C-alpha positions as CSV (number, residue, x, y, z in Angstrom):
1,M,-1.5,-4.1,-14.8
2,Y,-0.4,-1.9,-11.9
3,G,-3.4,0.3,-12.3
4,T,-5.7,-2.0,-10.5
5,A,-3.5,-2.9,-7.6
6,N,-3.5,-0.7,-4.5
7,A,-0.2,0.3,-2.8
8,Q,0.0,-0.6,0.9
9,E,2.4,0.3,3.6
10,F,5.0,-2.1,4.8
11,V,7.5,-2.1,7.7
12,L,10.4,-4.6,7.6
13,N,12.3,-5.0,10.9
14,G,15.6,-6.9,10.8
15,T,17.8,-8.4,13.4
16,V,21.3,-9.4,12.5
17,T,23.1,-11.6,15.1
18,D,26.8,-11.2,15.6
19,R,26.9,-7.8,13.9
20,D,26.2,-4.6,15.7
21,T,26.9,-2.1,12.9
22,G,26.9,-1.9,9.1
23,T,24.5,-1.2,6.3
24,V,21.8,-3.2,4.6
25,I,20.3,-2.5,1.2
26,L,16.6,-3.4,0.4
27,G,15.6,-3.7,-3.3
28,H,11.9,-3.9,-4.1
29,T,9.2,-2.9,-6.6
30,D,7.6,0.5,-5.9
31,S,4.0,1.6,-6.5
32,N,4.9,2.5,-10.1
33,G,6.3,-0.9,-10.9
34,Q,9.9,0.4,-10.8
35,W,12.7,-1.4,-9.0
36,V,14.0,0.8,-6.2
37,T,16.7,0.5,-3.5
38,D,16.9,1.9,0.0
39,T,19.7,1.7,2.6
40,A,19.3,1.3,6.3
41,T,22.0,1.4,9.0
42,I,22.4,-1.5,11.4
43,Q,22.4,-0.2,15.0
44,D,22.9,-2.6,17.9
45,G,22.2,-5.5,15.4
46,R,18.9,-4.0,14.2
47,F,17.6,-2.2,11.2
48,T,14.2,-1.0,9.8
49,F,12.8,-0.3,6.3
50,S,9.4,1.2,5.5
51,G,7.6,2.1,2.3
52,T,4.8,1.0,0.0
53,V,4.3,-2.3,-1.8
54,K,1.6,-3.6,-4.1
55,G,0.6,-6.9,-2.6
56,L,3.3,-9.5,-2.5
57,D,6.7,-8.6,-3.9
58,L,10.0,-10.5,-4.4
59,A,12.4,-8.2,-2.7
60,L,16.2,-8.4,-2.2
61,I,18.1,-8.0,1.0
62,N,21.8,-7.1,0.2
63,N,24.3,-7.2,3.0
64,D,27.4,-6.9,0.8
65,P,27.2,-5.7,-2.9
66,K,30.5,-7.5,-3.6
67,Y,28.8,-10.8,-3.3
68,P,26.6,-12.2,-6.1
69,I,22.9,-11.4,-5.5
70,Y,22.1,-15.2,-5.6
71,D,24.7,-15.9,-2.9
72,E,22.4,-16.8,0.0
73,T,25.1,-16.2,2.6
74,L,24.9,-12.4,2.5
75,N,22.2,-11.6,-0.1
76,I,18.8,-13.2,-0.7
77,F,15.5,-12.7,-2.5
78,F,12.5,-13.0,-0.1
79,V,8.8,-12.3,-0.1
80,L,7.9,-8.8,1.1
81,E,4.3,-8.3,2.3
82,P,2.1,-5.4,3.2
83,G,2.0,-4.7,7.0
84,E,4.7,-5.4,9.5
85,Q,7.1,-8.3,9.2
86,S,10.5,-9.2,10.7
87,M,13.5,-11.2,9.6
88,I,16.1,-12.6,11.9
89,Y,19.3,-14.1,10.6
90,N,22.9,-14.9,11.4
91,Y,25.3,-12.7,9.5
92,G,26.7,-14.9,6.7
93,D,23.7,-17.3,6.7
94,L,20.8,-15.5,5.2
95,K,19.6,-18.8,3.7
96,H,18.3,-19.9,7.1
97,A,16.7,-16.6,8.0
98,H,13.6,-16.7,10.2
99,Y,10.5,-14.6,9.1
100,L,7.9,-13.4,11.6
101,G,4.6,-11.8,10.8
102,S,4.6,-13.2,7.3
103,K,1.7,-15.2,6.0
104,V,3.7,-16.6,3.2
105,Y,6.5,-17.9,5.4
106,D,4.1,-19.2,8.0
107,E,2.5,-21.2,5.2
108,K,5.9,-22.3,3.9
109,A,7.0,-23.6,7.3
110,A,3.8,-25.7,7.5
111,W,4.3,-27.0,4.0
112,D,8.0,-27.8,4.7
113,R,6.9,-29.9,7.7
114,M,4.4,-31.8,5.6
115,K,7.1,-32.9,3.1
116,Q,9.9,-33.2,5.6
117,D,10.4,-37.0,5.0
118,V,11.1,-36.5,1.3
119,S,13.1,-33.3,1.9
120,G,15.2,-35.1,4.5
121,Q,16.1,-37.8,2.0
122,L,17.3,-35.0,-0.4
123,D,19.3,-33.3,2.3
124,V,21.2,-36.5,3.0
125,L,22.0,-37.0,-0.7
126,D,23.0,-33.4,-1.1
127,R,25.5,-33.6,1.7
128,K,26.9,-36.8,0.2
129,H,27.2,-35.0,-3.2
130,D,29.0,-32.0,-1.6
131,S,31.4,-34.4,0.2
132,L,32.2,-36.3,-3.0
133,V,32.8,-33.1,-5.0
134,K,35.1,-31.8,-2.3
135,A,37.0,-35.1,-2.2
136,I,37.4,-35.1,-6.0
137,G,38.6,-31.5,-5.9
138,S,41.2,-32.1,-3.2
139,G,42.6,-35.2,-5.0
140,S,42.1,-37.4,-2.0
141,G,40.9,-41.0,-2.5
142,N,40.5,-43.0,-5.7
143,A,39.3,-40.6,-8.3
144,D,37.6,-43.2,-10.5
145,E,35.7,-44.6,-7.5
146,L,34.7,-41.2,-6.3
147,R,33.3,-40.3,-9.7
148,R,31.4,-43.6,-9.8
149,Q,29.9,-42.7,-6.5
150,L,29.1,-39.2,-7.7
151,I,27.2,-40.6,-10.7
152,L,25.3,-43.0,-8.5
153,N,24.5,-40.1,-6.1
154,D,23.1,-38.0,-9.0
155,Q,21.0,-41.0,-10.1
156,Q,19.6,-41.3,-6.6
157,R,18.9,-37.5,-6.2
158,A,17.0,-37.2,-9.5
159,P,13.8,-39.1,-8.5
160,V,13.8,-37.5,-5.0
161,R,14.0,-34.0,-6.6
162,G,11.2,-35.2,-9.0
163,K,9.0,-36.1,-6.0
164,I,9.5,-32.7,-4.3
165,K,8.8,-31.0,-7.6
166,Q,5.6,-32.9,-8.1
167,M,4.5,-32.2,-4.6
168,D,5.1,-28.5,-5.0
169,L,3.3,-28.3,-8.4
170,R,0.3,-30.2,-6.9
171,Y,0.4,-27.7,-4.0
172,I,0.4,-24.7,-6.4
173,S,-2.4,-26.3,-8.4
174,G,-4.5,-27.1,-5.3
175,N,-4.0,-23.8,-3.5
176,N,-4.5,-21.0,-6.0
177,T,-5.4,-18.4,-3.5
178,S,-2.1,-18.9,-1.6
179,G,0.8,-16.4,-1.7
180,L,3.2,-19.3,-1.2
181,S,1.9,-20.9,-4.4
182,L,2.7,-17.7,-6.4
183,Y,6.1,-17.6,-4.8
184,L,6.9,-21.2,-5.5
185,L,5.7,-20.8,-9.1
186,Y,7.8,-17.8,-9.9
187,Y,10.9,-18.2,-7.7
188,Q,11.4,-22.0,-7.8
189,Y,9.7,-23.5,-10.8
190,K,9.3,-20.9,-13.6
191,T,12.4,-22.2,-15.4
192,K,11.6,-25.9,-14.6
193,I,8.3,-26.1,-16.4
194,S,7.1,-24.8,-19.8
195,P,5.9,-21.2,-20.2
196,D,2.4,-22.5,-21.1
197,S,2.3,-24.4,-17.8
198,V,3.4,-21.3,-15.9
199,L,0.7,-19.4,-17.6
200,R,-1.9,-22.1,-16.8
201,F,-1.1,-21.9,-13.1
202,Y,-0.9,-18.1,-13.2
203,N,-4.4,-17.8,-14.8
204,R,-5.9,-19.6,-11.8
205,F,-4.7,-17.1,-9.3
206,P,-7.2,-14.5,-8.1
207,E,-6.8,-10.9,-9.4
208,T,-5.3,-9.8,-6.0
209,L,-2.3,-12.1,-6.6
210,Q,-2.1,-11.5,-10.4
211,K,-1.9,-7.8,-9.9
212,S,0.5,-7.9,-7.0
213,A,4.1,-6.9,-7.7
214,L,5.1,-10.6,-7.7
215,G,2.2,-11.5,-9.9
216,V,3.3,-8.9,-12.4
217,L,6.8,-10.2,-12.4
218,C,5.4,-13.6,-13.2
219,F,3.2,-12.4,-16.0
220,N,6.0,-10.3,-17.6
221,Y,8.3,-13.4,-17.4
222,I,5.7,-15.4,-19.3
223,Q,5.2,-12.8,-22.0
224,R,9.0,-12.4,-22.4
225,L,9.5,-16.1,-22.9
226,K,6.6,-16.4,-25.3
227,K,8.0,-13.7,-27.5
228,Q,11.5,-15.3,-27.5
229,S,10.3,-18.8,-28.4
230,S,7.7,-20.4,-30.6
231,V,8.4,-23.8,-29.1
232,V,5.1,-25.6,-28.3
233,S,5.1,-26.8,-24.7
234,P,5.2,-30.6,-24.2
235,A,1.8,-32.1,-23.5
236,T,1.2,-34.3,-20.4
237,P,-0.4,-37.7,-21.0
238,F,-3.7,-36.2,-19.5
239,D,-3.6,-33.4,-22.2
240,K,-3.5,-36.1,-24.9
241,I,-6.6,-37.9,-23.7
242,Q,-9.4,-37.2,-26.2
243,L,-13.2,-37.2,-25.8
244,D,-15.1,-40.0,-27.6
245,R,-11.9,-42.0,-27.9
246,P,-10.8,-45.1,-25.9
247,A,-9.4,-44.3,-22.5
248,P,-5.8,-45.3,-21.6
249,D,-5.5,-48.5,-19.7
250,F,-4.5,-48.5,-16.0
251,K,-3.6,-51.0,-13.3
252,I,-4.7,-51.3,-9.7
253,L,-2.2,-53.6,-7.9
254,Y,-3.7,-55.3,-4.9
255,T,-1.3,-58.2,-5.1
256,K,0.8,-59.8,-7.9
257,D,-2.2,-62.1,-8.5
258,S,-4.9,-59.5,-8.1
259,I,-4.7,-56.7,-10.6
260,L,-7.6,-54.6,-11.9
261,T,-7.4,-52.9,-15.3
262,L,-9.8,-50.8,-17.4
263,N,-11.3,-54.0,-18.8
264,T,-12.2,-55.1,-15.3
265,F,-14.7,-52.2,-15.1
266,K,-16.3,-52.9,-18.5
267,G,-20.0,-52.5,-18.3
268,K,-19.7,-49.8,-15.7
269,V,-19.4,-46.0,-15.9
270,V,-16.2,-45.1,-14.1
271,L,-15.0,-41.7,-12.9
272,I,-11.2,-41.4,-12.4
273,E,-10.5,-38.5,-10.0
274,Q,-6.9,-37.4,-9.4
275,W,-6.6,-35.3,-6.3
276,G,-4.5,-34.7,-3.2
277,I,-4.9,-34.2,0.6
278,T,-3.2,-30.8,0.4
279,C,-5.4,-29.6,-2.5
280,I,-8.1,-27.2,-1.2
281,P,-10.2,-27.3,-4.4
282,C,-10.0,-31.1,-4.3
283,L,-11.4,-31.2,-0.8
284,T,-14.1,-28.8,-1.8
285,Y,-15.1,-30.8,-4.8
286,N,-15.0,-34.3,-3.3
287,P,-18.3,-34.1,-1.5
288,H,-20.1,-33.2,-4.8
289,L,-18.6,-36.3,-6.4
290,E,-19.7,-38.5,-3.4
291,N,-23.2,-37.1,-3.8
292,L,-23.1,-38.2,-7.5
293,R,-21.7,-41.6,-6.6
294,K,-24.6,-42.2,-4.1
295,K,-27.1,-41.0,-6.5
296,Y,-26.0,-43.3,-9.4
297,A,-24.3,-46.2,-7.6
298,G,-27.2,-48.5,-8.2
299,R,-27.0,-48.1,-11.9
300,G,-23.3,-49.1,-12.2
301,F,-21.4,-45.9,-11.4
302,E,-18.0,-46.0,-9.6
303,I,-15.3,-43.6,-8.6
304,I,-11.6,-44.5,-8.7
305,S,-9.6,-42.1,-6.6
306,V,-6.0,-41.7,-7.7
307,I,-3.8,-40.0,-5.1
308,D,-0.1,-39.0,-4.8
309,K,1.7,-41.3,-2.4
310,W,3.6,-39.6,0.3
311,D,4.0,-41.6,3.5
312,T,3.9,-38.4,5.6
313,F,0.3,-37.9,4.6
314,H,-1.0,-41.5,4.8
315,Q,-2.7,-41.3,8.2
316,K,-4.1,-37.9,7.6
317,L,-5.5,-39.2,4.3
318,L,-7.2,-42.2,6.0
319,A,-8.7,-39.9,8.6
320,Y,-10.0,-37.6,5.8
321,I,-11.5,-40.5,3.8
322,S,-13.3,-41.6,6.9
323,K,-14.6,-38.2,8.0
324,A,-15.7,-37.3,4.5
325,R,-17.3,-40.8,4.1
326,L,-15.5,-41.6,0.9
327,E,-15.0,-45.3,1.9
328,K,-17.0,-46.5,-1.2
329,W,-14.5,-45.0,-3.6
330,V,-11.7,-47.2,-5.0
331,H,-8.7,-45.4,-3.6
332,V,-5.3,-46.0,-5.3
333,Y,-1.9,-44.5,-4.9
334,N,-0.4,-43.5,-8.2
335,T,2.8,-45.6,-7.7
336,P,3.1,-49.4,-8.0
337,Q,3.8,-49.6,-4.2
338,G,0.8,-49.2,-2.0
339,S,0.6,-48.3,1.6
340,A,2.5,-50.4,4.1
341,D,-0.8,-51.2,6.0
342,Q,-2.4,-52.3,2.6
343,C,-5.3,-49.9,3.2
344,I,-4.6,-48.3,-0.2
345,P,-3.1,-50.3,-3.1
346,G,-0.6,-49.1,-5.6
347,G,-1.4,-48.5,-9.2
348,D,-0.1,-47.5,-12.6
349,F,-1.9,-44.5,-14.0
350,E,0.9,-43.1,-16.2
351,G,-1.6,-42.6,-19.1
352,Y,-3.4,-40.1,-16.9
353,A,-0.4,-38.2,-15.5
354,C,-0.9,-34.4,-15.2
355,D,0.5,-31.4,-13.4
356,T,-2.9,-30.0,-12.3
357,I,-5.4,-31.3,-9.8
358,P,-8.3,-32.0,-9.4
359,A,-8.3,-33.8,-12.7
360,T,-11.4,-35.7,-13.8
361,I,-12.1,-38.3,-16.5
362,L,-15.4,-40.1,-17.1
363,I,-15.3,-43.4,-18.9
364,D,-18.4,-45.1,-20.2
365,Q,-19.3,-48.9,-20.2
366,D,-17.3,-49.5,-23.3
367,G,-14.1,-47.8,-22.1
368,V,-14.6,-44.5,-24.1
369,V,-13.9,-41.1,-22.6
370,R,-17.1,-39.0,-22.2
371,Y,-16.0,-36.2,-19.9
372,K,-12.7,-34.5,-19.1
373,S,-11.8,-31.5,-16.9
374,T,-9.1,-30.0,-14.6
375,G,-9.3,-27.6,-11.7
376,Y,-12.3,-26.8,-9.6
377,Q,-15.1,-24.8,-11.1
378,E,-18.8,-25.1,-10.6
379,R,-18.9,-28.0,-13.0
380,T,-21.1,-30.5,-11.1
381,Q,-24.1,-30.1,-13.4
382,S,-22.1,-30.7,-16.6
383,L,-20.5,-33.8,-15.1
384,E,-23.8,-35.1,-13.9
385,D,-25.2,-34.7,-17.4
386,A,-22.3,-36.7,-18.8
387,I,-22.9,-39.4,-16.2
388,R,-26.6,-39.6,-17.2
389,I,-25.8,-39.9,-20.9
390,A,-23.2,-42.5,-20.3
391,L,-25.6,-44.6,-18.1
392,R,-28.3,-44.4,-20.8
393,Q,-26.1,-45.8,-23.5
394,K,-26.8,-49.4,-22.6
């Protein structure tokens, strides 16, 4: 795979606060695909590395070999990019290093701000967890009560972690030209989703990312796991939906007395579109869908828009819907709780759950699935053909 990727020069400038002298080791993948290490001397709190790298690479900064490489106090994996970038960190706190001149870390900072409400909830619960573990270890307090609180804490952390995971996977799905997406996939989620899911995400990256040093690490990981295991990856509910079979039911919850289901739309052709405000392919595809809606609305064609619910994005979502003129769509959040201002109701679309967006299902007047696709390709014509056929059935 390395034959088609071009090696490019990099310069890494480092600043270590509270430490004037010492040595730092940089480990990274060279132009031949081999892991190499280089050593730099810290002078007046600064050091510099230079060399070549093939696209993005997952490199290692090592301040003390005696510490485990996954100990983010003195040693940390980070994204090394072509060109010049800098890292600034307090000695003993590499986890909170600042990166300058890095497209990946600039994108990561913007994404972290977008999901800060959910991340903040997890930070509070994590600190509570650490406090309880410390109390149990020291023998202070009622051990049974502390363990009960720890179990409750774990139960509270699980759904918040799940939200962040879903947000990140949707980000990867919707931003397949992003270096951050590749980094998240390989570094954070490769062991938390199935090998087939990792491969599905990987295949959507452009060749420039696939052939990068980090992309090759990801590909080799997938191949290694597939050789080691013959286990079939679990299918999502969306994967199990079959063409020419009845569509799963759903609920749109306006109030406890006003609930729409699949049967409510009987006699109409309905397109269910799962998308997100941070998904670039979704935002590219939505205008095509709106053009189809306007073209066939008079013949009984509707679009139900199913969106991840994150309060941080709500106002941005409303602004986008207005600007893109998607007000005629039936917009639904994919959780029972709708928006606080009641602009968007909640819903239950568990039968359509998937890890990739945009995801499209077309249902005919009798509730039968006539079209299904994920991701964004130039598929407008095939979808329109399916709409025409569905509308002619009655």
